[in-house]
DRENNU-132706 format. One record per residue (C-alpha): x negated, y negated, z. Coordinates in Angstrom, 2 decimals, always signed. Layout:
% residues N
+---------+---------+---------+
:       X :       Y :       Z :
+---------+---------+---------+
:       X :       Y :       Z :
...
+---------+---------+---------+
END
This chain:
% residues 156
+---------+---------+---------+
:       X :       Y :       Z :
+---------+---------+---------+
: -103.36 :  -96.77 : +151.00 :
: -100.08 :  -98.69 : +151.13 :
:  -98.12 :  -99.39 : +147.98 :
:  -98.48 : -102.89 : +146.55 :
:  -95.83 : -105.24 : +147.95 :
:  -92.97 : -105.92 : +145.55 :
:  -91.68 : -109.28 : +144.37 :
:  -89.48 : -110.76 : +147.09 :
:  -91.56 : -109.25 : +149.93 :
:  -93.63 : -111.37 : +152.25 :
:  -97.18 : -111.70 : +150.93 :
:  -99.72 : -110.05 : +153.23 :
: -101.96 : -112.47 : +155.03 :
: -105.65 : -112.74 : +154.20 :
: -108.57 : -114.77 : +155.46 :
: -111.70 : -114.58 : +153.32 :
: -114.88 : -116.52 : +152.81 :
: -114.95 : -118.10 : +149.38 :
: -117.18 : -120.21 : +147.20 :
: -115.38 : -123.31 : +148.50 :
: -115.47 : -122.36 : +152.18 :
: -112.55 : -120.33 : +153.49 :
: -109.51 : -119.11 : +151.63 :
: -106.62 : -118.05 : +153.81 :
: -103.06 : -117.49 : +152.69 :
: -101.60 : -119.74 : +155.38 :
: -104.08 : -122.56 : +154.69 :
: -103.50 : -122.40 : +150.94 :
:  -99.72 : -122.48 : +151.32 :
:  -99.99 : -125.35 : +153.83 :
: -101.28 : -127.48 : +150.94 :
:  -97.78 : -127.25 : +149.46 :
:  -98.76 : -125.27 : +146.38 :
:  -98.02 : -121.76 : +145.28 :
: -100.90 : -119.32 : +144.99 :
: -101.99 : -117.12 : +142.09 :
: -104.00 : -114.43 : +143.87 :
: -106.15 : -112.56 : +141.35 :
: -107.99 : -109.41 : +142.38 :
: -110.77 : -108.21 : +140.11 :
: -113.15 : -105.25 : +140.25 :
: -116.55 : -106.89 : +140.24 :
: -118.60 : -109.81 : +139.06 :
: -120.09 : -109.70 : +135.57 :
: -118.08 : -106.81 : +134.13 :
: -116.60 : -107.54 : +130.68 :
: -112.93 : -107.08 : +131.64 :
: -113.31 : -109.09 : +134.83 :
: -115.12 : -111.81 : +132.90 :
: -112.16 : -111.87 : +130.50 :
: -109.73 : -112.08 : +133.43 :
: -111.51 : -114.99 : +135.08 :
: -112.02 : -116.77 : +131.74 :
: -108.25 : -116.47 : +131.12 :
: -107.53 : -117.98 : +134.54 :
: -110.09 : -120.72 : +133.92 :
: -108.52 : -121.56 : +130.55 :
: -105.01 : -121.56 : +132.09 :
: -106.01 : -123.41 : +135.25 :
: -104.81 : -126.87 : +134.24 :
: -101.40 : -125.51 : +133.22 :
: -101.16 : -123.42 : +136.41 :
: -101.83 : -126.59 : +138.41 :
:  -99.07 : -128.37 : +136.44 :
:  -96.72 : -125.63 : +137.66 :
:  -97.80 : -126.24 : +141.25 :
: -100.10 : -123.26 : +141.67 :
: -103.65 : -122.87 : +142.84 :
: -105.79 : -119.86 : +141.97 :
: -107.95 : -117.71 : +144.23 :
: -109.88 : -114.85 : +142.66 :
: -110.97 : -111.98 : +144.93 :
: -113.44 : -109.12 : +144.66 :
: -115.64 : -107.14 : +147.03 :
: -118.79 : -108.85 : +145.77 :
: -120.83 : -111.24 : +147.92 :
: -120.56 : -115.01 : +147.75 :
: -124.05 : -115.13 : +146.24 :
: -122.90 : -112.78 : +143.47 :
: -119.73 : -114.88 : +142.99 :
: -121.75 : -118.07 : +142.59 :
: -124.01 : -116.47 : +139.99 :
: -120.96 : -115.09 : +138.16 :
: -119.26 : -118.50 : +138.17 :
: -122.45 : -120.04 : +136.77 :
: -122.50 : -117.47 : +133.94 :
: -118.91 : -118.48 : +133.14 :
: -119.93 : -122.14 : +132.97 :
: -118.26 : -122.79 : +136.34 :
: -114.73 : -122.02 : +137.46 :
: -112.24 : -124.56 : +138.86 :
: -111.01 : -122.24 : +141.63 :
: -112.64 : -120.37 : +144.51 :
: -114.00 : -116.85 : +144.27 :
: -113.40 : -115.06 : +147.58 :
: -115.39 : -112.17 : +149.00 :
: -113.38 : -109.21 : +150.28 :
: -116.40 : -107.04 : +151.20 :
: -114.36 : -105.06 : +153.74 :
: -111.53 : -104.60 : +151.19 :
: -109.01 : -105.57 : +153.88 :
: -107.14 : -107.88 : +151.50 :
: -107.23 : -105.32 : +148.66 :
: -105.93 : -102.67 : +151.06 :
: -103.11 : -104.96 : +152.29 :
: -102.07 : -105.61 : +148.69 :
: -102.39 : -101.92 : +147.73 :
: -104.92 : -102.51 : +144.95 :
: -107.99 : -100.48 : +145.90 :
: -109.30 :  -98.80 : +142.76 :
: -108.48 :  -95.07 : +142.76 :
: -111.59 :  -94.34 : +140.68 :
: -113.96 :  -96.41 : +142.84 :
: -112.73 :  -96.94 : +146.41 :
: -115.45 :  -99.58 : +146.92 :
: -113.64 : -101.96 : +144.56 :
: -110.25 : -103.52 : +143.95 :
: -108.59 : -103.06 : +140.59 :
: -107.47 : -106.02 : +138.49 :
: -104.16 : -107.30 : +139.89 :
: -102.22 : -110.57 : +140.08 :
:  -99.82 : -111.74 : +142.77 :
:  -97.96 : -115.05 : +142.70 :
:  -97.05 : -116.31 : +146.16 :
:  -94.35 : -118.94 : +146.69 :
:  -94.70 : -121.86 : +149.09 :
:  -92.77 : -119.94 : +151.77 :
:  -95.10 : -116.92 : +151.58 :
:  -92.81 : -114.70 : +149.50 :
:  -94.12 : -112.88 : +146.45 :
:  -92.72 : -114.25 : +143.20 :
:  -94.68 : -111.70 : +141.14 :
:  -96.42 : -108.45 : +141.95 :
:  -98.59 : -107.13 : +139.13 :
: -100.81 : -104.40 : +140.65 :
: -102.28 : -103.37 : +137.28 :
: -103.28 : -106.49 : +135.37 :
: -104.77 : -106.31 : +131.88 :
: -106.18 : -109.72 : +130.94 :
: -105.63 : -109.20 : +127.21 :
: -101.94 : -108.37 : +127.66 :
: -100.06 : -111.50 : +126.60 :
:  -96.76 : -110.38 : +128.17 :
:  -98.50 : -110.09 : +131.56 :
:  -99.98 : -113.58 : +131.21 :
:  -96.54 : -114.88 : +130.25 :
:  -95.09 : -113.17 : +133.37 :
:  -97.38 : -115.27 : +135.58 :
:  -96.01 : -118.48 : +134.07 :
:  -92.44 : -117.17 : +134.15 :
:  -92.82 : -116.50 : +137.89 :
:  -93.87 : -120.14 : +138.28 :
:  -90.76 : -121.36 : +136.43 :
:  -91.89 : -121.72 : +132.83 :
:  -89.00 : -121.06 : +130.50 :
:  -89.56 : -119.02 : +127.32 :
+---------+---------+---------+
END
């Protein structure tokens, strides 16, 4: 498996089906926003629920900083929809990477379970460059959450 791309590198392309239709890197960037690409292991696990709840809570502020969120796991769209319902809805698409092609391109396939991605966050600038590469994201780690906002230009 390739290493995760570093900040400054070109973000690998992806084209996935999501709960709002299709989510493709090029299409998302064409909207003029930056992208917070959040990989997570699977729907309905406690840590992944915490990760998506954090992104849901931060969504309005992420939008204020010109970013849109796409969350990605290997689960099906049906599973994603049920997961979103359990979370009381989410304001961003959940994309299905059943083939793990996107997870492989970003170097985040879980070493312990090669059928899943591990939790990771990548922030992609409008020109397709990575502003932040966080291949091991822990949703309860405040400094990692702060790093997402710092990559988007929030000053401490």
